[in-house]
N, CA, C, O and the ligand as a Tripos MOL2 file, in Angstrom:
@<TRIPOS>MOLECULE
protein
  249   247    63     0     0
PROTEIN
NO_CHARGES

@<TRIPOS>ATOM
      1 N          -1.6740    4.3210   25.5340 N.3       1 MET1
      2 CA         -1.2710    3.5940   24.3260 C.3       1 MET1
      3 C           0.1090    4.0820   23.8810 C.2       1 MET1
      4 O           0.3680    5.2810   23.7780 O.2       1 MET1
      5 N           0.9540    3.1380   23.6290 N.am      2 GLU2
      6 CA          2.3350    3.4690   23.2790 C.3       2 GLU2
      7 C           2.4150    4.0030   21.8500 C.2       2 GLU2
      8 O           1.8240    3.4350   20.9310 O.2       2 GLU2
      9 N           3.1340    5.0710   21.6780 N.am      3 LYS3
     10 CA          3.3270    5.6220   20.3450 C.3       3 LYS3
     11 C           4.3350    4.7630   19.5880 C.2       3 LYS3
     12 O           5.4080    4.4310   20.0940 O.2       3 LYS3
     13 N           3.9570    4.4170   18.3700 N.am      4 GLN4
     14 CA          4.8360    3.5550   17.5930 C.3       4 GLN4
     15 C           5.9690    4.3740   16.9910 C.2       4 GLN4
     16 O           5.7440    5.3770   16.3140 O.2       4 GLN4
     17 N           7.1670    3.9310   17.2490 N.am      5 THR5
     18 CA          8.3190    4.5730   16.6450 C.3       5 THR5
     19 C           8.5350    4.0000   15.2550 C.2       5 THR5
     20 O           8.5190    2.7850   15.0580 O.2       5 THR5
     21 N           8.7350    4.8850   14.3050 N.am      6 ILE6
     22 CA          8.9810    4.4180   12.9480 C.3       6 ILE6
     23 C          10.4610    4.0930   12.8120 C.2       6 ILE6
     24 O          11.3090    4.9780   12.7050 O.2       6 ILE6
     25 N          10.7420    2.8020   12.8210 N.am      7 GLN7
     26 CA         12.1320    2.3600   12.7290 C.3       7 GLN7
     27 C          12.1650    0.9850   12.0700 C.2       7 GLN7
     28 O          11.1740    0.2550   12.0480 O.2       7 GLN7
     29 N          13.3290    0.6610   11.5380 N.am      8 CYS8
     30 CA         13.5150   -0.6390   10.9030 C.3       8 CYS8
     31 C          13.3300   -1.7520   11.9230 C.2       8 CYS8
     32 O          13.8860   -1.6860   13.0190 O.2       8 CYS8
     33 N          12.5560   -2.7700   11.5730 N.am      9 ILE9
     34 CA         12.3010   -3.8500   12.5170 C.3       9 ILE9
     35 C          13.5450   -4.6830   12.7660 C.2       9 ILE9
     36 O          13.6110   -5.4180   13.7520 O.2       9 ILE9
     37 N          14.5310   -4.5780   11.8860 N.am     10 ASN10
     38 CA         15.7340   -5.3900   12.0720 C.3      10 ASN10
     39 C          16.8520   -4.6200   12.7570 C.2      10 ASN10
     40 O          17.3240   -5.0280   13.8180 O.2      10 ASN10
     41 N          17.2740   -3.5290   12.1750 N.am     11 CYS11
     42 CA         18.4150   -2.8040   12.7250 C.3      11 CYS11
     43 C          17.9850   -1.6260   13.6040 C.2      11 CYS11
     44 O          18.8140   -1.0020   14.2680 O.2      11 CYS11
     45 N          16.6820   -1.3300   13.6010 N.am     12 GLU12
     46 CA         16.1010   -0.3330   14.4950 C.3      12 GLU12
     47 C          16.5770    1.0920   14.2190 C.2      12 GLU12
     48 O          16.4490    1.9720   15.0710 O.2      12 GLU12
     49 N          17.1220    1.3120   13.0320 N.am     13 ARG13
     50 CA         17.4000    2.6910   12.6520 C.3      13 ARG13
     51 C          16.0710    3.3800   12.3240 C.2      13 ARG13
     52 O          15.1220    2.7450   11.8630 O.2      13 ARG13
     53 N          16.0250    4.6700   12.5680 N.am     14 THR14
     54 CA         14.7730    5.3930   12.3750 C.3      14 THR14
     55 C          14.7360    6.0360   10.9950 C.2      14 THR14
     56 O          15.7330    6.0790   10.2740 O.2      14 THR14
     57 N          13.5590    6.5320   10.6560 N.am     15 ALA15
     58 CA         13.3740    7.1880    9.3680 C.3      15 ALA15
     59 C          14.2100    8.4590    9.2590 C.2      15 ALA15
     60 O          14.4320    8.9680    8.1600 O.2      15 ALA15
     61 N          14.6680    8.9670   10.3880 N.am     16 ASP16
     62 CA         15.5590   10.1290   10.3410 C.3      16 ASP16
     63 C          16.9470    9.7350    9.8580 C.2      16 ASP16
     64 O          17.7010   10.5740    9.3630 O.2      16 ASP16
     65 N          17.2830    8.4530   10.0030 N.am     17 GLN17
     66 CA         18.6360    7.9950    9.6750 C.3      17 GLN17
     67 C          18.7190    7.3540    8.2910 C.2      17 GLN17
     68 O          19.6900    7.5500    7.5600 O.2      17 GLN17
     69 N          17.7030    6.5980    7.9510 N.am     18 VAL18
     70 CA         17.6990    5.8810    6.6670 C.3      18 VAL18
     71 C          16.2920    5.9130    6.0880 C.2      18 VAL18
     72 O          15.3240    6.0670    6.8310 O.2      18 VAL18
     73 N          16.1660    5.7700    4.7770 N.am     19 PRO19
     74 CA         14.8210    5.6120    4.1950 C.3      19 PRO19
     75 C          14.2420    4.2750    4.6350 C.2      19 PRO19
     76 O          14.9590    3.2780    4.7240 O.2      19 PRO19
     77 N          12.9690    4.2600    4.9030 N.am     20 LEU20
     78 CA         12.3270    3.0280    5.3620 C.3      20 LEU20
     79 C          11.1990    2.6380    4.4210 C.2      20 LEU20
     80 O          10.4840    3.4880    3.8890 O.2      20 LEU20
     81 N          11.0590    1.3410    4.2300 N.am     21 VAL21
     82 CA         10.0070    0.7920    3.3800 C.3      21 VAL21
     83 C           8.8910    0.2740    4.2850 C.2      21 VAL21
     84 O           9.1490   -0.5490    5.1630 O.2      21 VAL21
     85 N           7.6640    0.7360    4.0870 N.am     22 PRO22
     86 CA          6.5720    0.2350    4.9250 C.3      22 PRO22
     87 C           6.1470   -1.1660    4.5240 C.2      22 PRO22
     88 O           6.1230   -1.5070    3.3410 O.2      22 PRO22
     89 N           5.8150   -1.9700    5.5150 N.am     23 ILE23
     90 CA          5.3010   -3.3180    5.2850 C.3      23 ILE23
     91 C           3.9800   -3.4360    6.0320 C.2      23 ILE23
     92 O           3.9170   -3.1860    7.2360 O.2      23 ILE23
     93 N           2.9460   -3.8100    5.3290 N.am     24 LEU24
     94 CA          1.6570   -3.9920    5.9760 C.3      24 LEU24
     95 C           1.5200   -5.4370    6.4080 C.2      24 LEU24
     96 O           1.7300   -6.3580    5.6180 O.2      24 LEU24
     97 N           1.1670   -5.6250    7.6600 N.am     25 THR25
     98 CA          0.9010   -6.9680    8.1520 C.3      25 THR25
     99 C          -0.5430   -7.0310    8.6290 C.2      25 THR25
    100 O          -1.2530   -6.0260    8.6510 O.2      25 THR25
    101 N          -0.9500   -8.1990    9.0010 N.am     26 ARG26
    102 CA         -2.2950   -8.4180    9.5190 C.3      26 ARG26
    103 C          -2.5620   -7.5260   10.7370 C.2      26 ARG26
    104 O          -3.6760   -7.0450   10.9440 O.2      26 ARG26
    105 N          -1.5110   -7.3210   11.5350 N.am     27 ASP27
    106 CA         -1.7040   -6.6460   12.8190 C.3      27 ASP27
    107 C          -1.3480   -5.1740   12.7920 C.2      27 ASP27
    108 O          -1.9420   -4.3780   13.5190 O.2      27 ASP27
    109 N          -0.3860   -4.8040   11.9640 N.am     28 ALA28
    110 CA          0.1370   -3.4470   12.0600 C.3      28 ALA28
    111 C           0.9110   -3.1180   10.8030 C.2      28 ALA28
    112 O           1.1000   -3.9510    9.9160 O.2      28 ALA28
    113 N           1.3470   -1.8840   10.7620 N.am     29 GLN29
    114 CA          2.2700   -1.4930    9.7040 C.3      29 GLN29
    115 C           3.6430   -1.3430   10.3260 C.2      29 GLN29
    116 O           3.8130   -0.6240   11.3110 O.2      29 GLN29
    117 N           4.6160   -2.0170    9.7540 N.am     30 VAL30
    118 CA          5.9880   -1.9350   10.2520 C.3      30 VAL30
    119 C           6.8760   -1.4320    9.1250 C.2      30 VAL30
    120 O           6.4310   -1.2530    7.9920 O.2      30 VAL30
    121 N           8.1170   -1.2120    9.4530 N.am     31 TYR31
    122 CA          9.0380   -0.6340    8.4740 C.3      31 TYR31
    123 C          10.3360   -1.4170    8.4680 C.2      31 TYR31
    124 O          10.7540   -1.9960    9.4710 O.2      31 TYR31
    125 N          10.9580   -1.4100    7.2970 N.am     32 ILE32
    126 CA         12.2720   -2.0430    7.1840 C.3      32 ILE32
    127 C          13.1140   -1.1740    6.2580 C.2      32 ILE32
    128 O          12.5890   -0.5530    5.3330 O.2      32 ILE32
    129 N          14.4080   -1.1300    6.5050 N.am     33 CYS33
    130 CA         15.2520   -0.3130    5.6550 C.3      33 CYS33
    131 C          15.7520   -1.1490    4.4760 C.2      33 CYS33
    132 O          15.7780   -2.3770    4.5630 O.2      33 CYS33
    133 N          16.1470   -0.5060    3.3800 N.am     34 PRO34
    134 CA         16.5710   -1.2590    2.1890 C.3      34 PRO34
    135 C          17.7240   -2.2120    2.4660 C.2      34 PRO34
    136 O          17.8400   -3.2480    1.8120 O.2      34 PRO34
    137 N          18.5690   -1.8780    3.4210 N.am     35 GLN35
    138 CA         19.7020   -2.7550    3.7130 C.3      35 GLN35
    139 C          19.2690   -4.0330    4.4110 C.2      35 GLN35
    140 O          19.9530   -5.0530    4.3240 O.2      35 GLN35
    141 N          18.1460   -3.9850    5.0960 N.am     36 CYS36
    142 CA         17.6550   -5.1800    5.7790 C.3      36 CYS36
    143 C          16.6400   -5.9410    4.9340 C.2      36 CYS36
    144 O          16.2660   -7.0650    5.2690 O.2      36 CYS36
    145 N          16.1980   -5.3350    3.8480 N.am     37 LEU37
    146 CA         15.2070   -5.9890    2.9970 C.3      37 LEU37
    147 C          15.6710   -7.3620    2.4910 C.2      37 LEU37
    148 O          14.8670   -8.2940    2.4570 O.2      37 LEU37
    149 N          16.9320   -7.5130    2.1010 N.am     38 PRO38
    150 CA         17.3720   -8.8530    1.6730 C.3      38 PRO38
    151 C          17.2200   -9.9160    2.7550 C.2      38 PRO38
    152 O          17.0210  -11.0930    2.4540 O.2      38 PRO38
    153 N          17.3140   -9.5000    4.0090 N.am     39 ILE39
    154 CA         17.1120  -10.4700    5.0930 C.3      39 ILE39
    155 C          15.6710  -10.9540    5.0800 C.2      39 ILE39
    156 O          15.3940  -12.1400    5.2600 O.2      39 ILE39
    157 N          14.7630  -10.0130    4.8630 N.am     40 LEU40
    158 CA         13.3510  -10.3900    4.8040 C.3      40 LEU40
    159 C          13.0960  -11.3260    3.6290 C.2      40 LEU40
    160 O          12.2690  -12.2330    3.7190 O.2      40 LEU40
    161 N          13.8010  -11.1050    2.5390 N.am     41 ILE41
    162 CA         13.5790  -11.9130    1.3420 C.3      41 ILE41
    163 C          14.2200  -13.2950    1.4710 C.2      41 ILE41
    164 O          13.6110  -14.3100    1.1350 O.2      41 ILE41
    165 N          15.4520  -13.3140    1.9610 N.am     42 HIS42
    166 CA         16.2040  -14.5660    1.9400 C.3      42 HIS42
    167 C          16.1840  -15.3150    3.2740 C.2      42 HIS42
    168 O          16.2780  -16.5420    3.3040 O.2      42 HIS42
    169 N          16.0610  -14.5750    4.3660 N.am     43 LYS43
    170 CA         16.0770  -15.2280    5.6770 C.3      43 LYS43
    171 C          14.9310  -14.7120    6.5440 C.2      43 LYS43
    172 O          15.1560  -14.1920    7.6370 O.2      43 LYS43
    173 N          13.7040  -14.8590    6.0500 N.am     44 PRO44
    174 CA         12.5730  -14.2830    6.8000 C.3      44 PRO44
    175 C          12.4260  -14.8750    8.1950 C.2      44 PRO44
    176 O          11.8420  -14.2460    9.0770 O.2      44 PRO44
    177 N          12.9490  -16.0770    8.3990 N.am     45 GLN45
    178 CA         12.8040  -16.6640    9.7280 C.3      45 GLN45
    179 C          13.5370  -15.8690   10.7940 C.2      45 GLN45
    180 O          13.2060  -15.9470   11.9770 O.2      45 GLN45
    181 N          14.5500  -15.0920   10.3610 N.am     46 GLN46
    182 CA         15.2660  -14.2450   11.3150 C.3      46 GLN46
    183 C          14.3790  -13.1270   11.8460 C.2      46 GLN46
    184 O          14.6280  -12.5720   12.9160 O.2      46 GLN46
    185 N          13.3500  -12.8090   11.0880 N.am     47 LEU47
    186 CA         12.4830  -11.7050   11.4750 C.3      47 LEU47
    187 C          11.1280  -12.1930   11.9910 C.2      47 LEU47
    188 O          10.2480  -11.3870   12.2920 O.2      47 LEU47
    189 N          10.9660  -13.4900   12.0890 N.am     48 ALA48
    190 CA          9.6510  -14.0320   12.4460 C.3      48 ALA48
    191 C           9.1900  -13.5590   13.8140 C.2      48 ALA48
    192 O           7.9910  -13.4130   14.0530 O.2      48 ALA48
    193 N          10.1450  -13.3160   14.7190 N.am     49 ASP49
    194 CA          9.7690  -12.8380   16.0490 C.3      49 ASP49
    195 C           9.2620  -11.4070   16.0090 C.2      49 ASP49
    196 O           8.4250  -11.0050   16.8170 O.2      49 ASP49
    197 N           9.7820  -10.6460   15.0560 N.am     50 LYS50
    198 CA          9.4690   -9.2280   15.0100 C.3      50 LYS50
    199 C           8.3600   -8.9040   14.0260 C.2      50 LYS50
    200 O           7.7030   -7.8690   14.1410 O.2      50 LYS50
    201 N           8.1550   -9.7750   13.0710 N.am     51 LEU51
    202 CA          7.2000   -9.4960   12.0070 C.3      51 LEU51
    203 C           6.2190  -10.6450   11.8850 C.2      51 LEU51
    204 O           6.5570  -11.7170   11.3820 O.2      51 LEU51
    205 N           5.0000  -10.4110   12.3520 N.am     52 HIS52
    206 CA          3.9950  -11.4570   12.2530 C.3      52 HIS52
    207 C           3.7440  -11.7700   10.7840 C.2      52 HIS52
    208 O           3.5540  -10.8660    9.9700 O.2      52 HIS52
    209 N           3.7440  -13.0360   10.4560 N.am     53 GLY53
    210 CA          3.5180  -13.4350    9.0850 C.3      53 GLY53
    211 C           4.8000  -13.7440    8.3410 C.2      53 GLY53
    212 O           4.7640  -14.3100    7.2490 O.2      53 GLY53
    213 N           5.9500  -13.3730    8.9270 N.am     54 ALA54
    214 CA          7.2170  -13.6170    8.2390 C.3      54 ALA54
    215 C           7.4550  -15.1190    8.0680 C.2      54 ALA54
    216 O           8.0950  -15.5470    7.1070 O.2      54 ALA54
    217 N           6.9380  -15.9100    9.0030 N.am     55 ASP55
    218 CA          7.1370  -17.3550    8.8740 C.3      55 ASP55
    219 C           6.4280  -17.9000    7.6400 C.2      55 ASP55
    220 O           6.8080  -18.9420    7.1060 O.2      55 ASP55
    221 N           5.4050  -17.1960    7.1950 N.am     56 ALA56
    222 CA          4.6870  -17.6150    5.9960 C.3      56 ALA56
    223 C           5.4970  -17.3360    4.7390 C.2      56 ALA56
    224 O           5.1450  -17.7960    3.6530 O.2      56 ALA56
    225 N           6.5790  -16.5820    4.8860 N.am     57 LEU57
    226 CA          7.4250  -16.2600    3.7390 C.3      57 LEU57
    227 C           8.5090  -17.3020    3.5270 C.2      57 LEU57
    228 O           9.2820  -17.2150    2.5720 O.2      57 LEU57
    229 N           8.5680  -18.2750    4.4030 N.am     58 LEU58
    230 CA          9.6120  -19.2950    4.2890 C.3      58 LEU58
    231 C           9.5400  -19.9700    2.9260 C.2      58 LEU58
    232 O           8.4550  -20.3300    2.4680 O.2      58 LEU58
    233 N          10.6720  -20.1410    2.2830 N.am     59 PRO59
    234 CA         10.6510  -20.8290    0.9920 C.3      59 PRO59
    235 C          10.2270  -22.2830    1.1540 C.2      59 PRO59
    236 O          10.4080  -22.8870    2.2100 O.2      59 PRO59
    237 N           9.6740  -22.8150    0.1090 N.am     60 HIS60
    238 CA          9.2710  -24.2060    0.1500 C.3      60 HIS60
    239 C          10.4830  -25.0950    0.3100 C.2      60 HIS60
    240 O          11.5410  -24.8430   -0.2670 O.2      60 HIS60
    241 N          10.3130  -26.1320    1.0960 N.am     61 LYS61
    242 CA         11.3930  -27.0990    1.2450 C.3      61 LYS61
    243 C          11.1810  -28.2210    0.2480 C.2      61 LYS61
    244 O          10.0710  -28.7330    0.0980 O.2      61 LYS61
    245 N          12.2370  -28.5930   -0.4220 N.am     62 HIS62
    246 CA         12.1380  -29.6330   -1.4260 C.3      62 HIS62
    247 C          12.6890  -30.9380   -0.9010 C.2      62 HIS62
    248 O          12.6890  -31.9400   -1.6160 O.2      62 HIS62
    249 ZN         17.4330   -2.1220    8.8320 Zn       63 ZN63
@<TRIPOS>BOND
     1     1     2 1
     2     2     3 1
     3     3     4 2
     4     3     5 am
     5     5     6 1
     6     6     7 1
     7     7     8 2
     8     7     9 am
     9     9    10 1
    10    10    11 1
    11    11    12 2
    12    11    13 am
    13    13    14 1
    14    14    15 1
    15    15    16 2
    16    15    17 am
    17    17    18 1
    18    18    19 1
    19    19    20 2
    20    19    21 am
    21    21    22 1
    22    22    23 1
    23    23    24 2
    24    23    25 am
    25    25    26 1
    26    26    27 1
    27    27    28 2
    28    27    29 am
    29    29    30 1
    30    30    31 1
    31    31    32 2
    32    31    33 am
    33    33    34 1
    34    34    35 1
    35    35    36 2
    36    35    37 am
    37    37    38 1
    38    38    39 1
    39    39    40 2
    40    39    41 am
    41    41    42 1
    42    42    43 1
    43    43    44 2
    44    43    45 am
    45    45    46 1
    46    46    47 1
    47    47    48 2
    48    47    49 am
    49    49    50 1
    50    50    51 1
    51    51    52 2
    52    51    53 am
    53    53    54 1
    54    54    55 1
    55    55    56 2
    56    55    57 am
    57    57    58 1
    58    58    59 1
    59    59    60 2
    60    59    61 am
    61    61    62 1
    62    62    63 1
    63    63    64 2
    64    63    65 am
    65    65    66 1
    66    66    67 1
    67    67    68 2
    68    67    69 am
    69    69    70 1
    70    70    71 1
    71    71    72 2
    72    71    73 am
    73    73    74 1
    74    74    75 1
    75    75    76 2
    76    75    77 am
    77    77    78 1
    78    78    79 1
    79    79    80 2
    80    79    81 am
    81    81    82 1
    82    82    83 1
    83    83    84 2
    84    83    85 am
    85    85    86 1
    86    86    87 1
    87    87    88 2
    88    87    89 am
    89    89    90 1
    90    90    91 1
    91    91    92 2
    92    91    93 am
    93    93    94 1
    94    94    95 1
    95    95    96 2
    96    95    97 am
    97    97    98 1
    98    98    99 1
    99    99   100 2
   100    99   101 am
   101   101   102 1
   102   102   103 1
   103   103   104 2
   104   103   105 am
   105   105   106 1
   106   106   107 1
   107   107   108 2
   108   107   109 am
   109   109   110 1
   110   110   111 1
   111   111   112 2
   112   111   113 am
   113   113   114 1
   114   114   115 1
   115   115   116 2
   116   115   117 am
   117   117   118 1
   118   118   119 1
   119   119   120 2
   120   119   121 am
   121   121   122 1
   122   122   123 1
   123   123   124 2
   124   123   125 am
   125   125   126 1
   126   126   127 1
   127   127   128 2
   128   127   129 am
   129   129   130 1
   130   130   131 1
   131   131   132 2
   132   131   133 am
   133   133   134 1
   134   134   135 1
   135   135   136 2
   136   135   137 am
   137   137   138 1
   138   138   139 1
   139   139   140 2
   140   139   141 am
   141   141   142 1
   142   142   143 1
   143   143   144 2
   144   143   145 am
   145   145   146 1
   146   146   147 1
   147   147   148 2
   148   147   149 am
   149   149   150 1
   150   150   151 1
   151   151   152 2
   152   151   153 am
   153   153   154 1
   154   154   155 1
   155   155   156 2
   156   155   157 am
   157   157   158 1
   158   158   159 1
   159   159   160 2
   160   159   161 am
   161   161   162 1
   162   162   163 1
   163   163   164 2
   164   163   165 am
   165   165   166 1
   166   166   167 1
   167   167   168 2
   168   167   169 am
   169   169   170 1
   170   170   171 1
   171   171   172 2
   172   171   173 am
   173   173   174 1
   174   174   175 1
   175   175   176 2
   176   175   177 am
   177   177   178 1
   178   178   179 1
   179   179   180 2
   180   179   181 am
   181   181   182 1
   182   182   183 1
   183   183   184 2
   184   183   185 am
   185   185   186 1
   186   186   187 1
   187   187   188 2
   188   187   189 am
   189   189   190 1
   190   190   191 1
   191   191   192 2
   192   191   193 am
   193   193   194 1
   194   194   195 1
   195   195   196 2
   196   195   197 am
   197   197   198 1
   198   198   199 1
   199   199   200 2
   200   199   201 am
   201   201   202 1
   202   202   203 1
   203   203   204 2
   204   203   205 am
   205   205   206 1
   206   206   207 1
   207   207   208 2
   208   207   209 am
   209   209   210 1
   210   210   211 1
   211   211   212 2
   212   211   213 am
   213   213   214 1
   214   214   215 1
   215   215   216 2
   216   215   217 am
   217   217   218 1
   218   218   219 1
   219   219   220 2
   220   219   221 am
   221   221   222 1
   222   222   223 1
   223   223   224 2
   224   223   225 am
   225   225   226 1
   226   226   227 1
   227   227   228 2
   228   227   229 am
   229   229   230 1
   230   230   231 1
   231   231   232 2
   232   231   233 am
   233   233   234 1
   234   234   235 1
   235   235   236 2
   236   235   237 am
   237   237   238 1
   238   238   239 1
   239   239   240 2
   240   239   241 am
   241   241   242 1
   242   242   243 1
   243   243   244 2
   244   243   245 am
   245   245   246 1
   246   246   247 1
   247   247   248 2
@<TRIPOS>SUBSTRUCTURE
     1 MET1         2 RESIDUE 1 A MET
     2 GLU2         6 RESIDUE 1 A GLU
     3 LYS3        10 RESIDUE 1 A LYS
     4 GLN4        14 RESIDUE 1 A GLN
     5 THR5        18 RESIDUE 1 A THR
     6 ILE6        22 RESIDUE 1 A ILE
     7 GLN7        26 RESIDUE 1 A GLN
     8 CYS8        30 RESIDUE 1 A CYS
     9 ILE9        34 RESIDUE 1 A ILE
    10 ASN10       38 RESIDUE 1 A ASN
    11 CYS11       42 RESIDUE 1 A CYS
    12 GLU12       46 RESIDUE 1 A GLU
    13 ARG13       50 RESIDUE 1 A ARG
    14 THR14       54 RESIDUE 1 A THR
    15 ALA15       58 RESIDUE 1 A ALA
    16 ASP16       62 RESIDUE 1 A ASP
    17 GLN17       66 RESIDUE 1 A GLN
    18 VAL18       70 RESIDUE 1 A VAL
    19 PRO19       74 RESIDUE 1 A PRO
    20 LEU20       78 RESIDUE 1 A LEU
    21 VAL21       82 RESIDUE 1 A VAL
    22 PRO22       86 RESIDUE 1 A PRO
    23 ILE23       90 RESIDUE 1 A ILE
    24 LEU24       94 RESIDUE 1 A LEU
    25 THR25       98 RESIDUE 1 A THR
    26 ARG26      102 RESIDUE 1 A ARG
    27 ASP27      106 RESIDUE 1 A ASP
    28 ALA28      110 RESIDUE 1 A ALA
    29 GLN29      114 RESIDUE 1 A GLN
    30 VAL30      118 RESIDUE 1 A VAL
    31 TYR31      122 RESIDUE 1 A TYR
    32 ILE32      126 RESIDUE 1 A ILE
    33 CYS33      130 RESIDUE 1 A CYS
    34 PRO34      134 RESIDUE 1 A PRO
    35 GLN35      138 RESIDUE 1 A GLN
    36 CYS36      142 RESIDUE 1 A CYS
    37 LEU37      146 RESIDUE 1 A LEU
    38 PRO38      150 RESIDUE 1 A PRO
    39 ILE39      154 RESIDUE 1 A ILE
    40 LEU40      158 RESIDUE 1 A LEU
    41 ILE41      162 RESIDUE 1 A ILE
    42 HIS42      166 RESIDUE 1 A HIS
    43 LYS43      170 RESIDUE 1 A LYS
    44 PRO44      174 RESIDUE 1 A PRO
    45 GLN45      178 RESIDUE 1 A GLN
    46 GLN46      182 RESIDUE 1 A GLN
    47 LEU47      186 RESIDUE 1 A LEU
    48 ALA48      190 RESIDUE 1 A ALA
    49 ASP49      194 RESIDUE 1 A ASP
    50 LYS50      198 RESIDUE 1 A LYS
    51 LEU51      202 RESIDUE 1 A LEU
    52 HIS52      206 RESIDUE 1 A HIS
    53 GLY53      210 RESIDUE 1 A GLY
    54 ALA54      214 RESIDUE 1 A ALA
    55 ASP55      218 RESIDUE 1 A ASP
    56 ALA56      222 RESIDUE 1 A ALA
    57 LEU57      226 RESIDUE 1 A LEU
    58 LEU58      230 RESIDUE 1 A LEU
    59 PRO59      234 RESIDUE 1 A PRO
    60 HIS60      238 RESIDUE 1 A HIS
    61 LYS61      242 RESIDUE 1 A LYS
    62 HIS62      246 RESIDUE 1 A HIS
    63 ZN63       249 GROUP 0 **** ****
């Protein structure tokens, strides 16, 4: 079983380099750094490949 590296899902910096915010998903716990958090908020589709459930964060289309 592969050991999970604690790193930002977007920029892949590790907890040794930057503070990381944990995100709980249906499948696992992942991490994102504060600098990438706005991407998760405003452009979650960019992270949909890396973060299961991110597509559910898509804003409503009007
Ligand atoms: Zn990051």
